[in-house]
N, CA, C and O atoms as CSV, one atom per row, in Angstrom:
chain,resi,resn,atom,element,x,y,z
A,1,UNK,N,N,37.371,114.581,55.129
A,1,UNK,CA,C,36.771,113.585,54.503
A,1,UNK,C,C,36.716,112.268,55.291
A,1,UNK,O,O,37.695,111.979,55.978
A,2,UNK,N,N,35.677,111.461,55.254
A,2,UNK,CA,C,35.698,110.550,56.096
A,2,UNK,C,C,35.093,109.233,55.365
A,2,UNK,O,O,34.497,109.356,54.295
A,3,UNK,N,N,35.256,108.055,55.940
A,3,UNK,CA,C,34.770,106.662,55.279
A,3,UNK,C,C,33.367,106.747,54.810
A,3,UNK,O,O,32.517,107.180,55.588
A,4,UNK,N,N,33.047,106.378,53.625
A,4,UNK,CA,C,31.842,106.563,53.177
A,4,UNK,C,C,31.415,107.600,52.153
A,4,UNK,O,O,30.393,107.463,51.480
A,5,UNK,N,N,32.330,108.765,52.047
A,5,UNK,CA,C,32.194,109.946,51.244
A,5,UNK,C,C,32.497,109.444,50.219
A,5,UNK,O,O,33.219,108.446,50.220
A,6,UNK,N,N,31.907,110.143,48.758
A,6,UNK,CA,C,31.896,109.946,47.491
A,6,UNK,C,C,33.209,110.594,47.110
A,6,UNK,O,O,33.695,110.208,46.047
A,7,UNK,N,N,33.838,111.475,47.768
A,7,UNK,CA,C,35.355,112.001,47.473
A,7,UNK,C,C,36.479,111.233,48.015
A,7,UNK,O,O,36.554,111.357,49.237
A,8,UNK,N,N,37.287,110.554,47.549
A,8,UNK,CA,C,38.560,109.647,48.236
A,8,UNK,C,C,39.387,110.146,47.233
A,8,UNK,O,O,39.326,109.830,46.045
A,9,UNK,N,N,40.292,111.068,47.830
A,9,UNK,CA,C,41.566,111.676,47.048
A,9,UNK,C,C,42.781,110.576,47.021
A,9,UNK,O,O,43.331,110.465,48.117
A,10,UNK,N,N,43.251,109.829,46.089
A,10,UNK,CA,C,44.181,108.779,46.042
A,10,UNK,C,C,45.591,109.404,46.640
A,10,UNK,O,O,46.164,110.407,46.214
A,11,UNK,N,N,45.955,108.657,47.605
A,11,UNK,CA,C,47.328,108.884,48.060
A,11,UNK,C,C,48.114,108.394,47.418
A,11,UNK,O,O,49.194,108.342,48.007
A,12,UNK,N,N,48.129,107.890,46.232
A,12,UNK,CA,C,49.318,107.461,45.204
A,12,UNK,C,C,49.810,108.524,44.529
A,12,UNK,O,O,50.950,108.476,44.066
A,13,UNK,N,N,48.896,109.789,44.363
A,13,UNK,CA,C,49.283,110.562,43.786
A,13,UNK,C,C,50.526,111.373,44.530
A,13,UNK,O,O,51.364,111.972,43.857
A,14,UNK,N,N,50.567,111.339,45.940
A,14,UNK,CA,C,51.437,111.965,46.600
A,14,UNK,C,C,52.766,111.201,46.180
A,14,UNK,O,O,53.751,111.825,46.577
A,15,UNK,N,N,53.060,110.136,45.554
A,15,UNK,CA,C,54.321,109.735,45.150
A,15,UNK,C,C,54.918,110.080,43.716
A,15,UNK,O,O,56.003,109.693,43.283
A,16,UNK,N,N,54.113,110.780,43.153
A,16,UNK,CA,C,54.439,111.652,41.868
A,16,UNK,C,C,54.921,112.971,41.645
A,16,UNK,O,O,54.826,113.857,42.495
A,17,UNK,N,N,55.339,113.097,40.733
A,17,UNK,CA,C,56.159,114.523,40.435
A,17,UNK,C,C,54.990,115.243,40.502
A,17,UNK,O,O,54.004,114.991,39.809
A,18,UNK,N,N,55.083,116.416,41.570
A,18,UNK,CA,C,53.940,117.517,41.442
A,18,UNK,C,C,52.768,116.904,42.355
A,18,UNK,O,O,51.967,117.694,42.855
A,19,UNK,N,N,52.652,115.674,42.568
A,19,UNK,CA,C,51.851,114.847,43.124
A,19,UNK,C,C,51.066,115.364,44.331
A,19,UNK,O,O,49.854,115.210,44.476
A,20,UNK,N,N,51.837,115.959,45.134
A,20,UNK,CA,C,51.508,116.502,46.599
A,20,UNK,C,C,50.955,117.895,46.184
A,20,UNK,O,O,50.108,118.239,47.008
A,21,UNK,N,N,51.119,118.775,45.251
A,21,UNK,CA,C,50.476,119.768,44.781
A,21,UNK,C,C,49.039,119.333,44.412
A,21,UNK,O,O,48.043,119.841,44.928
A,22,UNK,N,N,49.007,118.342,43.470
A,22,UNK,CA,C,47.760,118.141,42.705
A,22,UNK,C,C,46.825,117.236,43.971
A,22,UNK,O,O,45.600,117.328,44.063
A,23,UNK,N,N,47.421,116.639,44.602
A,23,UNK,CA,C,46.503,115.922,45.945
A,23,UNK,C,C,45.918,117.204,46.650
A,23,UNK,O,O,44.707,117.426,46.626
A,24,UNK,N,N,46.770,118.003,47.249
A,24,UNK,CA,C,46.230,119.304,48.131
A,24,UNK,C,C,45.191,120.221,46.887
A,24,UNK,O,O,44.262,120.810,47.440
A,25,UNK,N,N,45.217,120.320,46.047
A,25,UNK,CA,C,44.473,121.298,45.118
A,25,UNK,C,C,43.016,120.426,45.236
A,25,UNK,O,O,41.935,120.970,45.463
A,26,UNK,N,N,43.185,119.108,45.056
A,26,UNK,CA,C,42.009,118.073,44.892
A,26,UNK,C,C,41.237,118.393,46.115
A,26,UNK,O,O,40.040,118.675,46.063
A,27,UNK,N,N,42.029,118.344,47.395
A,27,UNK,CA,C,41.169,118.077,48.528
A,27,UNK,C,C,40.558,119.582,48.908
A,27,UNK,O,O,39.436,119.718,49.394
A,28,UNK,N,N,41.509,120.757,48.600
A,28,UNK,CA,C,40.748,121.907,48.852
A,28,UNK,C,C,39.764,122.703,47.665
A,28,UNK,O,O,39.170,123.763,47.859
A,29,UNK,N,N,39.760,121.950,46.465
A,29,UNK,CA,C,38.620,122.043,45.768
A,29,UNK,C,C,37.164,121.299,46.025
A,29,UNK,O,O,36.076,121.813,45.764
A,30,UNK,N,N,37.357,120.048,46.561
A,30,UNK,CA,C,36.570,119.441,47.119
A,30,UNK,C,C,35.769,120.158,48.416
A,30,UNK,O,O,34.541,120.154,48.494
A,31,UNK,N,N,36.672,120.788,49.447
A,31,UNK,CA,C,36.103,121.523,50.635
A,31,UNK,C,C,35.285,122.765,49.924
A,31,UNK,O,O,34.240,123.184,50.421
A,32,UNK,N,N,35.807,123.279,48.805
A,32,UNK,CA,C,35.425,124.601,48.238
A,32,UNK,C,C,33.823,124.112,47.516
A,32,UNK,O,O,32.912,124.940,47.495
A,33,UNK,N,N,33.660,122.963,47.054
A,33,UNK,CA,C,32.456,122.372,46.502
A,33,UNK,C,C,31.436,122.198,47.541
A,33,UNK,O,O,30.249,122.466,47.359
A,34,UNK,N,N,31.910,121.756,48.603
A,34,UNK,CA,C,31.067,121.497,49.710
A,34,UNK,C,C,30.559,122.703,50.796
A,34,UNK,O,O,29.836,122.701,51.792
A,35,UNK,N,N,31.275,123.654,50.115
A,35,UNK,CA,C,30.762,125.000,50.571
A,35,UNK,C,C,31.698,125.567,52.319
A,35,UNK,O,O,31.447,126.506,53.075
A,36,UNK,N,N,32.554,124.705,52.367
A,36,UNK,CA,C,33.529,124.842,53.358
A,36,UNK,C,C,34.787,125.892,53.189
A,36,UNK,O,O,35.928,125.629,52.807
A,37,UNK,N,N,34.366,126.859,53.493
A,37,UNK,CA,C,35.390,128.123,53.046
A,37,UNK,C,C,36.609,128.396,53.931
A,37,UNK,O,O,36.845,129.435,54.548
A,38,UNK,N,N,37.345,127.271,53.882
A,38,UNK,CA,C,38.769,127.449,54.859
A,38,UNK,C,C,39.718,126.951,53.878
A,38,UNK,O,O,39.521,125.931,53.218
A,39,UNK,N,N,40.783,127.707,53.788
A,39,UNK,CA,C,41.725,127.435,53.224
A,39,UNK,C,C,42.813,126.532,53.881
A,39,UNK,O,O,43.338,126.758,54.971
A,40,UNK,N,N,43.058,125.540,53.111
A,40,UNK,CA,C,43.738,124.398,53.799
A,40,UNK,C,C,45.062,123.627,52.820
A,40,UNK,O,O,45.782,122.702,53.195
A,41,UNK,N,N,45.093,124.286,51.581
A,41,UNK,CA,C,45.679,123.687,50.809
A,41,UNK,C,C,47.371,124.014,51.083
A,41,UNK,O,O,48.155,123.202,50.591
A,42,UNK,N,N,47.825,124.951,51.704
A,42,UNK,CA,C,49.319,125.575,51.889
A,42,UNK,C,C,49.607,124.506,53.082
A,42,UNK,O,O,50.480,123.645,52.973
A,43,UNK,N,N,48.833,124.640,54.160
A,43,UNK,CA,C,49.112,123.793,55.385
A,43,UNK,C,C,49.349,122.469,55.223
A,43,UNK,O,O,50.291,121.856,55.725
A,44,UNK,N,N,48.220,121.875,54.292
A,44,UNK,CA,C,48.401,120.389,53.991
A,44,UNK,C,C,49.430,120.046,53.223
A,44,UNK,O,O,50.034,118.980,53.343
A,45,UNK,N,N,49.756,121.150,52.178
A,45,UNK,CA,C,51.032,120.714,51.575
A,45,UNK,C,C,52.490,120.571,52.470
A,45,UNK,O,O,53.423,119.781,52.321
A,46,UNK,N,N,52.302,121.577,53.376
A,46,UNK,CA,C,53.743,121.707,54.318
A,46,UNK,C,C,53.378,120.534,55.192
A,46,UNK,O,O,54.316,119.787,55.473
A,47,UNK,N,N,52.195,120.236,55.673
A,47,UNK,CA,C,52.066,118.933,56.596
A,47,UNK,C,C,52.793,117.710,56.193
A,47,UNK,O,O,53.609,117.032,56.818
A,48,UNK,N,N,52.153,117.546,54.627
A,48,UNK,CA,C,52.765,116.385,53.996
A,48,UNK,C,C,54.286,116.477,53.671
A,48,UNK,O,O,55.064,115.557,53.925
A,49,UNK,N,N,54.594,117.462,53.185
A,49,UNK,CA,C,56.357,117.633,52.568
A,49,UNK,C,C,57.079,117.368,54.448
A,49,UNK,O,O,58.017,116.585,54.598
A,50,UNK,N,N,56.712,117.828,55.197
A,50,UNK,CA,C,57.751,117.769,56.620
A,50,UNK,C,C,57.437,116.094,56.927
A,50,UNK,O,O,58.351,115.473,57.469
A,51,UNK,N,N,56.510,115.553,56.683
A,51,UNK,CA,C,56.539,114.007,57.026
A,51,UNK,C,C,56.102,113.089,56.109
A,51,UNK,O,O,55.272,112.183,56.184
A,52,UNK,N,N,57.013,113.600,54.975
A,52,UNK,CA,C,56.986,112.746,53.783
A,52,UNK,C,C,57.212,111.254,53.876
A,52,UNK,O,O,56.705,110.309,53.271
A,53,UNK,N,N,58.342,111.354,55.037
A,53,UNK,CA,C,59.182,109.721,55.201
A,53,UNK,C,C,58.092,108.857,55.771
A,53,UNK,O,O,58.064,107.627,55.740
A,54,UNK,N,N,57.252,109.616,56.263
A,54,UNK,CA,C,56.040,108.411,56.953
A,54,UNK,C,C,55.260,107.956,55.667
A,54,UNK,O,O,54.938,106.769,55.706
A,55,UNK,N,N,54.925,108.569,54.653
A,55,UNK,CA,C,54.009,108.290,53.590
A,55,UNK,C,C,54.920,107.178,52.697
A,55,UNK,O,O,54.473,106.118,52.258
A,56,UNK,N,N,56.157,107.618,52.552
A,56,UNK,CA,C,57.306,106.644,51.821
A,56,UNK,C,C,57.342,105.279,52.560
A,56,UNK,O,O,57.472,104.168,52.046
A,57,UNK,N,N,57.211,105.565,53.765
A,57,UNK,CA,C,57.923,104.171,54.633
A,57,UNK,C,C,56.234,103.359,54.355
A,57,UNK,O,O,56.252,102.194,53.960
A,58,UNK,N,N,54.980,103.993,54.569
A,58,UNK,CA,C,53.958,103.172,54.381
A,58,UNK,C,C,53.469,102.555,53.169
A,58,UNK,O,O,52.749,101.576,52.976
A,59,UNK,N,N,54.059,103.399,52.384
A,59,UNK,CA,C,54.147,102.596,50.759
A,59,UNK,C,C,55.003,101.706,50.563
A,59,UNK,O,O,54.658,100.764,49.849
A,60,UNK,N,N,56.237,101.715,51.071
A,60,UNK,CA,C,57.058,100.718,50.945
A,60,UNK,C,C,56.689,99.390,51.728
A,60,UNK,O,O,56.817,98.276,51.220
A,61,UNK,N,N,56.149,99.646,53.205
A,61,UNK,CA,C,55.849,98.390,53.751
A,61,UNK,C,C,54.664,97.782,52.831
A,61,UNK,O,O,54.629,96.582,52.557
A,62,UNK,N,N,53.566,98.833,52.317
A,62,UNK,CA,C,52.270,98.146,51.691
A,62,UNK,C,C,52.830,97.293,50.482
A,62,UNK,O,O,52.291,96.260,50.084
A,63,UNK,N,N,53.964,97.843,49.953
A,63,UNK,CA,C,54.237,97.186,48.919
A,63,UNK,C,C,55.451,96.104,48.727
A,63,UNK,O,O,55.928,95.604,47.708
A,64,UNK,N,N,55.742,95.951,50.046
A,64,UNK,CA,C,57.001,94.885,50.264
A,64,UNK,C,C,56.710,93.687,49.512
A,64,UNK,O,O,57.641,93.137,48.923
A,65,UNK,N,N,55.464,93.175,49.448
A,65,UNK,CA,C,55.160,91.945,48.929
A,65,UNK,C,C,54.032,91.940,48.066
A,65,UNK,O,O,53.151,92.753,48.348
A,66,UNK,N,N,53.822,91.058,46.876
A,66,UNK,CA,C,52.638,91.187,45.961
A,66,UNK,C,C,51.842,90.315,46.540
A,66,UNK,O,O,52.052,89.111,46.389
A,67,UNK,N,N,50.869,90.748,47.247
A,67,UNK,CA,C,49.966,89.830,47.756
A,67,UNK,C,C,48.778,89.754,46.913
A,67,UNK,O,O,47.839,89.111,47.381
A,68,UNK,N,N,48.601,90.405,45.496
A,68,UNK,CA,C,47.652,90.257,44.768
A,68,UNK,C,C,47.022,89.069,44.469
A,68,UNK,O,O,45.863,88.813,44.797
A,69,UNK,N,N,47.897,88.193,43.736
A,69,UNK,CA,C,47.457,86.756,43.507
A,69,UNK,C,C,47.266,85.958,44.814
A,69,UNK,O,O,46.356,85.142,44.956
A,70,UNK,N,N,47.807,86.130,45.371
A,70,UNK,CA,C,47.764,85.400,46.967
A,70,UNK,C,C,46.292,85.554,47.476
A,70,UNK,O,O,45.644,84.585,47.871
A,71,UNK,N,N,45.743,86.995,47.439
A,71,UNK,CA,C,44.600,87.234,47.886
A,71,UNK,C,C,43.410,86.757,46.895
A,71,UNK,O,O,42.314,86.387,47.317
A,72,UNK,N,N,43.775,86.815,45.476
A,72,UNK,CA,C,42.786,86.143,44.409
A,72,UNK,C,C,42.699,84.685,44.907
A,72,UNK,O,O,41.608,84.117,44.954
A,73,UNK,N,N,43.816,84.093,45.269
A,73,UNK,CA,C,43.613,82.522,45.177
A,73,UNK,C,C,43.247,82.108,46.414
A,73,UNK,O,O,43.246,80.883,46.534
A,74,UNK,N,N,42.843,82.915,47.660
A,74,UNK,CA,C,42.284,82.426,48.625
A,74,UNK,C,C,41.130,81.538,48.600
A,74,UNK,O,O,40.228,81.862,47.828
A,75,UNK,N,N,40.972,80.401,49.346
A,75,UNK,CA,C,40.125,79.340,49.174
A,75,UNK,C,C,39.226,79.110,50.247
A,75,UNK,O,O,38.095,78.624,50.207
A,76,UNK,N,N,40.133,79.680,51.570
A,76,UNK,CA,C,39.555,79.465,53.146
A,76,UNK,C,C,40.167,80.315,53.999
A,76,UNK,O,O,41.056,81.092,53.652
A,77,UNK,N,N,39.715,80.206,55.166
A,77,UNK,CA,C,40.641,81.229,56.367
A,77,UNK,C,C,42.036,80.446,56.570
A,77,UNK,O,O,43.101,81.042,56.737
A,78,UNK,N,N,41.933,79.301,56.543
A,78,UNK,CA,C,42.941,78.460,57.009
A,78,UNK,C,C,44.401,78.884,55.727
A,78,UNK,O,O,45.600,78.762,55.978
A,79,UNK,N,N,43.952,79.249,54.748
A,79,UNK,CA,C,44.846,79.758,53.777
A,79,UNK,C,C,45.696,81.223,54.212
A,79,UNK,O,O,46.684,81.633,53.604
A,80,UNK,N,N,45.187,81.767,55.176
A,80,UNK,CA,C,45.631,83.178,55.303
A,80,UNK,C,C,46.721,82.841,56.508
A,80,UNK,O,O,46.377,82.261,57.537
A,81,UNK,N,N,48.067,83.275,56.253
A,81,UNK,CA,C,49.156,83.252,57.196
A,81,UNK,C,C,49.386,84.280,57.832
A,81,UNK,O,O,48.686,85.216,57.448
A,82,UNK,N,N,50.287,84.599,58.908
A,82,UNK,CA,C,50.380,85.528,59.625
A,82,UNK,C,C,51.144,86.633,58.979
A,82,UNK,O,O,51.059,87.757,59.472
A,83,UNK,N,N,51.820,86.445,58.017
A,83,UNK,CA,C,52.418,87.403,57.007
A,83,UNK,C,C,51.461,88.213,56.246
A,83,UNK,O,O,51.650,89.405,56.004
A,84,UNK,N,N,50.126,87.353,55.763
A,84,UNK,CA,C,49.364,88.075,54.830
A,84,UNK,C,C,48.588,88.954,55.982
A,84,UNK,O,O,48.378,90.145,55.753
A,85,UNK,N,N,48.175,88.379,57.189
A,85,UNK,CA,C,47.418,89.197,58.176
A,85,UNK,C,C,48.329,90.703,58.181
A,85,UNK,O,O,47.903,91.795,57.806
A,86,UNK,N,N,49.503,90.438,58.643
A,86,UNK,CA,C,50.260,91.737,58.295
A,86,UNK,C,C,50.200,92.480,57.414
A,86,UNK,O,O,49.988,93.680,57.583
A,87,UNK,N,N,50.361,91.972,56.359
A,87,UNK,CA,C,49.997,92.814,54.898
A,87,UNK,C,C,48.792,93.753,54.819
A,87,UNK,O,O,48.836,94.910,54.401
A,88,UNK,N,N,47.345,92.894,55.427
A,88,UNK,CA,C,46.437,93.352,55.304
A,88,UNK,C,C,46.307,94.363,56.390
A,88,UNK,O,O,45.489,95.277,56.286
A,89,UNK,N,N,47.144,94.225,57.509
A,89,UNK,CA,C,46.958,95.290,58.579
A,89,UNK,C,C,47.495,96.555,58.133
A,89,UNK,O,O,46.811,97.577,58.188
A,90,UNK,N,N,48.873,96.546,57.623
A,90,UNK,CA,C,49.682,97.523,57.120
A,90,UNK,C,C,48.532,98.128,55.752
A,90,UNK,O,O,48.429,99.351,55.650
A,91,UNK,N,N,47.975,97.515,55.073
A,91,UNK,CA,C,47.438,98.027,54.067
A,91,UNK,C,C,46.153,99.213,54.593
A,91,UNK,O,O,45.767,100.187,53.946
A,92,UNK,N,N,45.764,98.846,55.695
A,92,UNK,CA,C,44.459,99.489,56.048
A,92,UNK,C,C,44.846,100.461,57.310
A,92,UNK,O,O,44.275,100.433,58.400
A,93,UNK,N,N,45.761,101.191,57.005
A,93,UNK,CA,C,46.130,102.467,58.210
A,93,UNK,C,C,45.565,103.869,57.955
A,93,UNK,O,O,45.601,104.350,56.822
A,94,UNK,N,N,45.156,104.386,58.772
A,94,UNK,CA,C,44.382,105.484,58.946
A,94,UNK,C,C,45.583,106.578,59.620
A,94,UNK,O,O,46.288,106.364,60.607
A,95,UNK,N,N,45.562,107.675,58.836
A,95,UNK,CA,C,46.228,108.688,59.562
A,95,UNK,C,C,45.399,109.953,59.956
A,95,UNK,O,O,44.255,110.189,59.568
A,96,UNK,N,N,46.113,110.687,60.743
A,96,UNK,CA,C,45.578,111.887,61.399
A,96,UNK,C,C,46.639,113.233,61.134
A,96,UNK,O,O,47.653,113.497,61.780
A,97,UNK,N,N,46.118,113.913,60.083
A,97,UNK,CA,C,47.073,115.149,60.097
A,97,UNK,C,C,46.488,116.525,60.977
A,97,UNK,O,O,45.382,117.025,60.773
A,98,UNK,N,N,47.292,116.922,61.804
A,98,UNK,CA,C,47.159,118.143,62.393
A,98,UNK,C,C,48.056,119.033,61.909
A,98,UNK,O,O,49.249,119.129,62.199
A,99,UNK,N,N,47.238,119.856,60.947
A,99,UNK,CA,C,47.685,120.757,60.078
A,99,UNK,C,C,48.377,122.217,61.093
A,99,UNK,O,O,49.289,122.989,60.794
A,100,UNK,N,N,47.746,122.179,62.007
A,100,UNK,CA,C,48.251,123.496,63.038
A,100,UNK,C,C,49.693,123.139,63.319
A,100,UNK,O,O,50.527,124.013,63.082
A,101,UNK,N,N,50.066,122.072,63.753
A,101,UNK,CA,C,51.229,121.688,64.279
A,101,UNK,C,C,52.050,120.795,63.050
A,101,UNK,O,O,53.139,120.254,63.247
A,102,UNK,N,N,51.469,120.763,62.037
A,102,UNK,CA,C,52.349,120.141,60.731
A,102,UNK,C,C,52.835,118.695,61.090
A,102,UNK,O,O,53.933,118.298,60.699
A,103,UNK,N,N,51.954,117.876,61.879
A,103,UNK,CA,C,52.235,116.302,62.193
A,103,UNK,C,C,51.366,115.293,61.684
A,103,UNK,O,O,50.209,115.541,61.345
A,104,UNK,N,N,51.809,114.331,61.630
A,104,UNK,CA,C,51.055,113.574,61.160
A,104,UNK,C,C,51.086,112.003,62.006
A,104,UNK,O,O,52.192,111.510,62.226
A,105,UNK,N,N,49.949,111.334,62.413
A,105,UNK,CA,C,49.914,110.429,63.433
A,105,UNK,C,C,49.301,109.227,62.641
A,105,UNK,O,O,48.387,109.351,61.826
A,106,UNK,N,N,49.946,107.981,62.995
A,106,UNK,CA,C,49.033,106.717,62.581
A,106,UNK,C,C,48.040,106.632,63.945
A,106,UNK,O,O,48.323,106.591,65.142
A,107,UNK,N,N,46.967,106.625,63.346
A,107,UNK,CA,C,45.822,106.366,64.533
A,107,UNK,C,C,45.193,105.119,64.414
A,107,UNK,O,O,44.330,104.959,65.277
A,108,UNK,N,N,45.369,103.925,63.424
A,108,UNK,CA,C,44.651,102.881,63.201
A,108,UNK,C,C,45.473,101.818,62.693
A,108,UNK,O,O,45.689,101.575,61.505
A,109,UNK,N,N,45.932,101.180,63.745
A,109,UNK,CA,C,46.835,99.940,63.268
A,109,UNK,C,C,46.357,98.728,63.791
A,109,UNK,O,O,47.212,98.171,64.479
A,110,UNK,N,N,45.305,98.131,63.708
A,110,UNK,CA,C,44.877,96.847,64.609
A,110,UNK,C,C,44.953,96.022,63.885
A,110,UNK,O,O,44.686,96.278,62.711
A,111,UNK,N,N,45.289,94.878,64.203
A,111,UNK,CA,C,45.620,93.593,63.518
A,111,UNK,C,C,44.078,93.127,62.825
A,111,UNK,O,O,42.953,93.126,63.325
A,112,UNK,N,N,44.501,92.791,61.640
A,112,UNK,CA,C,43.369,92.161,61.042
A,112,UNK,C,C,43.233,90.955,61.018
A,112,UNK,O,O,44.152,90.281,60.553
A,113,UNK,N,N,42.056,90.327,61.508
A,113,UNK,CA,C,41.649,88.771,61.642
A,113,UNK,C,C,41.696,87.840,60.186
A,113,UNK,O,O,41.557,88.311,59.057
A,114,UNK,N,N,41.857,86.850,60.417
A,114,UNK,CA,C,41.744,85.933,59.313
A,114,UNK,C,C,40.384,85.820,58.701
A,114,UNK,O,O,40.109,85.613,57.519
A,115,UNK,N,N,39.658,85.977,59.627
A,115,UNK,CA,C,38.186,85.967,59.101
A,115,UNK,C,C,37.472,86.906,58.176
A,115,UNK,O,O,36.305,86.952,57.786
A,116,UNK,N,N,38.712,87.767,57.907
A,116,UNK,CA,C,38.072,88.781,56.763
A,116,UNK,C,C,38.773,88.081,55.307
A,116,UNK,O,O,39.006,88.729,54.287
A,117,UNK,N,N,38.924,87.238,55.412
A,117,UNK,CA,C,39.686,86.709,54.053
A,117,UNK,C,C,38.536,87.266,52.674
A,117,UNK,O,O,38.759,87.993,51.706
A,118,UNK,N,N,37.489,86.670,53.052
A,118,UNK,CA,C,36.478,86.548,51.920
A,118,UNK,C,C,36.423,88.127,51.614
A,118,UNK,O,O,36.739,88.410,50.458
A,119,UNK,N,N,36.112,89.094,52.367
A,119,UNK,CA,C,36.072,90.608,51.942
A,119,UNK,C,C,37.251,90.943,51.198
A,119,UNK,O,O,37.115,91.641,50.193
A,120,UNK,N,N,38.596,90.477,51.605
A,120,UNK,CA,C,39.957,91.051,51.304
A,120,UNK,C,C,39.862,90.500,49.801
A,120,UNK,O,O,40.225,91.265,48.908
A,121,UNK,N,N,39.464,89.402,49.514
A,121,UNK,CA,C,39.460,88.632,48.346
A,121,UNK,C,C,38.533,89.456,47.195
A,121,UNK,O,O,38.849,89.749,46.042
A,122,UNK,N,N,37.188,89.741,47.977
A,122,UNK,CA,C,36.207,90.568,46.966
A,122,UNK,C,C,36.937,91.720,46.483
A,122,UNK,O,O,37.162,91.942,45.294
A,123,UNK,N,N,37.345,92.540,47.586
A,123,UNK,CA,C,37.890,93.773,47.393
A,123,UNK,C,C,39.125,93.884,46.480
A,123,UNK,O,O,39.422,94.954,45.949
A,124,UNK,N,N,39.729,92.928,46.336
A,124,UNK,CA,C,40.911,92.780,45.795
A,124,UNK,C,C,40.491,92.774,44.096
A,124,UNK,O,O,40.824,93.584,43.232
A,125,UNK,N,N,39.699,91.635,43.989
A,125,UNK,CA,C,39.243,91.449,42.815
A,125,UNK,C,C,38.239,92.710,42.401
A,125,UNK,O,O,38.494,92.959,41.223
A,126,UNK,N,N,37.376,93.459,42.805
A,126,UNK,CA,C,37.007,94.663,42.440
A,126,UNK,C,C,37.669,95.809,42.032
A,126,UNK,O,O,37.220,96.523,41.135
A,127,UNK,N,N,38.886,96.082,42.725
A,127,UNK,CA,C,40.000,96.874,42.227
A,127,UNK,C,C,41.059,96.577,41.076
A,127,UNK,O,O,41.763,97.408,40.502
A,128,UNK,N,N,41.007,95.072,40.852
A,128,UNK,CA,C,41.935,94.584,39.952
A,128,UNK,C,C,42.372,95.415,38.677
A,128,UNK,O,O,43.470,95.326,38.128
A,129,UNK,N,N,41.184,96.350,38.248
A,129,UNK,CA,C,41.710,96.944,37.124
A,129,UNK,C,C,42.115,98.335,37.058
A,129,UNK,O,O,42.299,99.053,36.075
A,130,UNK,N,N,42.243,98.635,38.619
A,130,UNK,CA,C,42.406,99.978,39.000
A,130,UNK,C,C,44.084,100.189,39.090
A,130,UNK,O,O,44.615,101.288,39.253
A,131,UNK,N,N,44.706,99.083,38.969
A,131,UNK,CA,C,46.297,98.980,39.159
A,131,UNK,C,C,46.798,99.490,37.744
A,131,UNK,O,O,46.291,99.306,36.637
A,132,UNK,N,N,48.231,100.361,38.194
A,132,UNK,CA,C,48.871,101.087,37.215
A,132,UNK,C,C,50.022,101.124,37.542
A,132,UNK,O,O,50.390,101.538,38.642
A,133,UNK,N,N,51.034,100.559,36.346
A,133,UNK,CA,C,52.347,100.610,36.777
A,133,UNK,C,C,53.067,101.975,37.026
A,133,UNK,O,O,54.031,102.145,37.773
A,134,UNK,N,N,52.389,102.980,36.221
A,134,UNK,CA,C,52.969,104.445,36.295
A,134,UNK,C,C,52.320,105.141,37.200
A,134,UNK,O,O,52.442,106.366,37.199
A,135,UNK,N,N,51.559,104.535,38.085
A,135,UNK,CA,C,50.252,105.477,39.164
A,135,UNK,C,C,49.865,106.178,38.386
A,135,UNK,O,O,49.928,107.387,38.613
A,136,UNK,N,N,49.308,105.693,37.152
A,136,UNK,CA,C,48.644,106.906,36.457
A,136,UNK,C,C,47.608,108.059,36.790
A,136,UNK,O,O,46.978,108.647,35.911
A,137,UNK,N,N,47.514,108.277,37.898
A,137,UNK,CA,C,46.290,108.712,38.383
A,137,UNK,C,C,44.878,108.422,38.096
A,137,UNK,O,O,43.983,109.257,37.964
A,138,UNK,N,N,44.759,106.905,37.999
A,138,UNK,CA,C,43.564,106.213,37.811
A,138,UNK,C,C,43.015,106.078,39.093
A,138,UNK,O,O,42.559,104.963,39.346
A,139,UNK,N,N,42.939,107.014,40.042
A,139,UNK,CA,C,42.533,106.817,41.443
A,139,UNK,C,C,41.416,107.762,41.455
A,139,UNK,O,O,41.467,108.815,42.091
A,140,UNK,N,N,40.239,107.337,40.642
A,140,UNK,CA,C,39.081,108.022,40.591
A,140,UNK,C,C,38.040,107.630,41.155
A,140,UNK,O,O,37.114,108.435,41.250
A,141,UNK,N,N,37.880,106.199,41.725
A,141,UNK,CA,C,36.734,105.356,41.951
A,141,UNK,C,C,36.523,106.053,43.237
A,141,UNK,O,O,37.285,106.733,43.924
A,142,UNK,N,N,35.245,105.692,43.384
A,142,UNK,CA,C,34.460,106.349,44.800
A,142,UNK,C,C,34.425,105.376,45.969
A,142,UNK,O,O,34.260,104.159,45.884
A,143,UNK,N,N,34.646,106.254,47.318
A,143,UNK,CA,C,34.872,105.335,48.295
A,143,UNK,C,C,33.465,104.560,48.908
A,143,UNK,O,O,32.353,105.088,48.914
A,144,UNK,N,N,33.706,103.484,49.309
A,144,UNK,CA,C,32.286,102.456,49.544
A,144,UNK,C,C,31.843,102.903,50.901
A,144,UNK,O,O,32.519,103.504,51.736
A,145,UNK,N,N,30.528,102.489,50.991
A,145,UNK,CA,C,30.217,102.856,52.288
A,145,UNK,C,C,30.243,101.863,53.325
A,145,UNK,O,O,29.968,102.173,54.484
């Protein structure tokens, strides 16, 4: 799956009971729907389980601070602190999973510039109603182009 695709499996499911199985099943079903007849579910599950501490660490870092109100209240580039730039950098991380090696790599960790503040604010407002205290599988929105 890649950026801009209509299928966007929500990574928050990985933090729920049985979430890894649910997430892996969704990915496998989407591959099948696209006519890609390759079974990856078991390798995907094992790769995630072996590297689960990375997912937990990223989640903890991404939720270390509550930047929601801060983002919605931004008025200019000058309002963007170094801490907020770090928060936005850690929120926009790409991972590469090598299923044959059962390894996961962080491949995109570039610092986000303060000039993106308008996009951050708009994005936060767009997904405001998607937040859920129980991580309630409300992760069905589509990826943007």
